[in-house]
C-alpha positions as CSV (number, residue, x, y, z in Angstrom):
1,M,-0.4,0.2,0.3
2,D,3.3,2.1,-0.5
3,S,2.0,5.0,-2.5
4,L,5.6,5.9,-3.5
5,Q,6.0,3.0,-5.4
6,N,3.2,3.0,-7.7
7,D,2.1,6.0,-10.2
8,T,-0.8,6.5,-8.5
9,V,-1.7,8.3,-5.0
10,I,-3.4,6.1,-2.5
11,E,-5.6,8.1,-0.1
12,P,-6.0,7.1,3.5
13,T,-8.9,5.2,4.0
14,P,-11.1,6.6,7.0
15,S,-10.8,4.7,9.8
16,S,-14.3,2.1,10.3
17,S,-14.5,3.8,13.8
18,S,-16.5,7.1,13.8
19,T,-14.1,9.5,14.6
20,T,-14.1,12.3,13.2
21,L,-11.0,14.5,12.0
22,S,-9.7,17.7,12.8
23,R,-9.8,20.8,10.6
24,Y,-6.2,19.8,10.6
25,E,-6.3,16.8,8.6
26,N,-9.3,17.4,6.9
27,Q,-6.9,20.4,4.9
28,K,-4.2,18.2,5.4
29,R,-6.1,15.5,3.1
30,R,-7.6,18.0,0.6
31,D,-3.8,19.2,0.0
32,W,-2.6,16.1,-0.3
33,T,-5.6,15.7,-3.1
34,S,-4.9,18.5,-5.1
35,F,-0.7,17.7,-5.0
36,G,-2.0,14.2,-6.3
37,H,-4.5,15.7,-8.8
38,Y,-1.4,18.1,-10.0
39,I,1.0,15.7,-10.8
40,T,-1.2,13.4,-12.2
41,N,-2.1,15.9,-14.5
42,H,1.6,17.5,-14.8
43,T,3.0,16.9,-18.8
44,P,4.5,14.6,-18.6
45,P,2.7,12.7,-15.5
46,L,5.1,12.5,-12.5
47,A,5.4,9.5,-10.3
48,L,4.9,10.3,-6.4
49,A,8.5,8.8,-5.8
50,R,10.0,11.2,-8.6
51,C,8.9,14.5,-7.2
52,T,11.9,17.1,-6.9
53,G,11.6,20.4,-5.2
54,A,11.6,22.1,-8.1
55,H,8.1,20.1,-8.7
56,V,6.6,21.5,-5.5
57,V,8.0,25.1,-6.4
58,E,6.2,24.5,-9.4
59,F,3.2,23.5,-8.0
60,L,3.2,26.6,-5.3
61,R,3.4,29.1,-8.1
62,Y,0.4,27.4,-10.1
63,L,-1.5,28.1,-7.2
64,D,-0.8,31.8,-7.1
65,Q,-3.7,32.3,-9.7
66,F,-6.1,31.5,-6.5
67,G,-4.7,33.7,-4.3
68,K,-6.4,36.4,-2.4
69,T,-3.8,38.7,-1.2
70,K,-2.8,41.7,-3.3
71,I,1.0,42.0,-3.1
72,H,2.2,45.3,-5.3
73,S,5.0,45.6,-7.8
74,N,8.0,48.0,-7.1
75,L,6.6,50.1,-10.2
76,C,3.1,50.3,-8.2
77,P,2.6,53.8,-6.2
78,F,1.4,51.6,-3.1
79,F,4.8,49.4,-2.9
80,G,6.2,50.0,0.4
81,H,2.7,50.7,2.2
82,P,1.0,48.6,4.7
83,S,-2.7,50.2,3.8
84,P,-2.5,51.4,0.0
85,S,-5.1,54.4,0.0
86,G,-6.6,53.1,-3.2
87,P,-7.1,50.5,-5.9
88,C,-3.9,49.5,-8.3
89,T,-4.0,46.9,-10.8
90,C,-1.0,44.3,-9.3
91,P,-2.0,40.7,-9.3
92,L,-3.7,38.7,-6.4
93,R,-0.8,36.1,-5.1
94,Q,-0.9,33.3,-2.4
95,A,-0.2,35.1,1.2
96,W,3.3,33.9,2.4
97,G,1.6,32.6,5.7
98,S,-0.7,30.0,3.4
99,L,2.0,28.8,1.3
100,D,4.1,27.8,4.6
101,A,1.1,26.0,6.1
102,L,0.1,23.8,2.9
103,V,3.7,23.1,2.1
104,G,3.8,22.1,6.3
105,R,0.7,19.8,5.8
106,L,2.1,18.9,2.6
107,R,5.0,17.4,4.0
108,A,3.7,16.0,6.7
109,A,1.4,14.0,4.7
110,Y,4.3,12.7,2.8
111,E,5.6,11.1,5.4
112,E,2.1,9.6,6.3
113,H,2.1,8.4,3.0
114,G,5.6,6.2,3.7
115,G,7.8,8.9,2.3
116,N,11.0,9.0,3.6
117,A,11.6,12.4,5.2
118,E,15.5,12.5,3.8
119,T,13.9,12.8,0.9
120,N,10.5,14.7,1.1
121,P,10.5,17.3,-1.7
122,F,8.6,19.3,0.2
123,G,11.1,20.1,2.9
124,A,14.3,20.6,0.0
125,R,16.6,23.5,-0.3
126,P,14.9,25.0,-3.6
127,V,11.1,24.9,-2.0
128,R,12.6,26.8,1.2
129,V,14.1,29.4,-0.4
130,Y,11.0,30.2,-2.5
131,L,9.2,30.7,0.6
132,R,11.5,32.7,2.1
133,E,11.7,34.5,-1.5
134,V,8.2,35.1,-1.2
135,R,7.9,36.3,2.6
136,D,10.7,39.0,1.7
137,L,9.0,40.4,-1.5
138,Q,5.6,40.0,-0.1
139,A,7.1,42.0,3.0
140,K,9.1,44.7,1.0
141,A,5.6,45.2,-0.9
142,R,4.0,45.8,2.2
143,G,6.2,48.0,3.9
144,I,7.1,45.3,6.7
145,S,9.7,44.0,7.5
146,Y,10.4,39.9,8.5
147,Q,13.3,40.7,10.9
148,K,13.6,38.7,13.9
149,K,12.7,40.1,16.9
150,K,14.5,40.8,20.0
151,R,13.9,38.9,23.3
152,K,12.9,41.3,26.2
153,R,15.1,41.3,29.0
154,P,14.1,41.4,32.8
155,L,13.4,44.6,34.6
156,G,16.9,45.8,35.4
157,L,19.2,44.1,33.7
158,P,21.7,46.6,31.7
159,P,21.5,46.0,27.4
160,P,24.8,43.6,26.9
161,P,27.4,45.3,25.1
162,P,27.7,45.8,21.5
163,R,29.7,43.2,19.7
164,S,32.4,43.6,17.1
165,A,32.6,42.0,13.7
166,A,36.5,41.3,14.4
167,S,35.9,39.3,17.4
168,S,33.3,38.1,19.5
169,C,34.8,37.4,22.9
170,S,38.0,39.9,24.2
171,E,40.5,38.9,26.3
172,S,39.2,40.0,29.6
173,T,35.7,38.2,28.9
174,I,37.5,35.0,28.3
175,S,39.6,35.4,31.2
176,Q,36.2,36.1,33.3
177,L,34.9,32.9,32.1
178,K,37.6,31.1,33.3
179,L,36.6,32.1,37.0
């Protein structure tokens, strides 16, 4: 029953008990079915075992046509503004968060269907790079930066001294650590 050995996608059979699936499980099953239809209808048709990260990126780009998030282009007067004041002709795309969640669900579904975690195309480098590029592009288009947030320090503690690029530890720091 290993779906990776066949050219067809095998969906999990519902259990005979009357348990209902969670929203996440239902969405994961729908996403897996959609991806299965995509690779079946791909020209030439693809076997799941032959899917690569490039095929996953191709699938994510295909999904852009069904997106609902306005992503402003560099030439748009609203580029870089978080809340534009009027309409524009920029395309609708899939939001980065939606793509990221979709890839996570498909990654889990792949392994549930007998796929090896080390060869999971949904965790491949091209997919990670594509998601990072989409996130950065959409952040710039909206004027939002996705910089890592710094942890808040407890009250009363002084901020750490700035680190120099040349050396991260001074000799005095090293000698203090030895004590």
